[in-house]
C-alpha angles and dihedrals in degrees: 000000000000118000123250089243090056093049092048090050092052094050090047092053092047088057094049108114098163108055120090120243094262091051089050089053092049092050091047091052090048090052088055090047093050091049092051089052091050094048107028092156092055096055111054102140141011093270090060088054100047100086090052094045091050091050091050090050090061097053090099109018094194094058114093090188092071090055095044093050088067087067090056091055093048095045094048090051091049091057092052105267108153115245091244090059100042098095092049091053091048091051090049088052091051091049090050092050094049093047089052092051092049092048089056096042103044097064090050097051105027092091093048118122095206133015125189123200140163133223113348122294109189090212091053089045091054092047091052091046089051091052090051090055091059103039138061114250093250091056096052118108120252112252124215114207137177132213093248095210142244098021092033096218087155088068091054091049091050090055093050093050095045090053091061096046107273122140103228127199105204122196143169114261093248090062093067095111094046092047092051091052096041101043099031094204119209089232144351118230125192133170125228137235092188133005115200125215091252091055098257111139132212114211143139117322109267096044093097094057089046089054092051092051091047088052092049092051094039094241118152112254114201133186114217115200146123117251088253086088094055119104112216091205132026116264130171114276114214116221099200133178117236127208111323092209089072087071103026128355119240090232096059104037127081117257090240091062113089118197123215114191110179117174099192140040136174122257111206116238093235088069094052119091096196149325125249108207135150085279094061130252113333125182092208126040092216085069087059092047090057090052091051091050091051090050091052090052089053094048096259094199100055 
């Protein structure tokens, strides 16, 4: 029987509309860790954990990372990590992956004059913060951000960056084309909620149109993500509509008006210039998939 604290934490995470997918995964892993600490006699082996892990993997159905993190738990257990230490080892693995992505990304973008991004990727945020630690304010690139409606995580990101010295250009989502033409960024960076085996990427609604404008104006469009987000086989991706009241309350809109509030969409691989992962910058995601398979062969979690 799951504790009340666990159930409350799950519901809170389901309601989280601001955190990026990697932050969601970290919070989910922490929920598992907290529950194991509360109920140590209940969780003695990986089989005891499976029901909880499966429930956690369904918190955000569109996020491949929540499914893939199950593999991390299982593989660590198979090499002898005690159940009580599994979550800590998984978090260490996530930290290592993110550090590797940032170490590959920062040298490539630190000399950029203008960087455009959408929504709020925690990995991109950490990379920009790292650049701000090593540069004077006047030498930092300009950042172009969008609201990222309806949760407005772009606004949160703009506040974060301005506090560490960045000059931020903040626009409504519908101004993506004008912003691309006006600011002429050196590159566009987006995160990923799911990367499909063919290179297509699911991310916050608005990223597809940004990719189309980047393609039109010949501006490099990069996906920044750890391999945790990569599906090793194709599965259906649900494009679901979230609460309509976030856009227009039921009480104030006419009955004949139907509201569709999707949070995610798929960006085709042919619009993506490359993928920054812990393996470096790859032009094709199958190259990354091969590296992951090699790592699995060589016991990647030891």
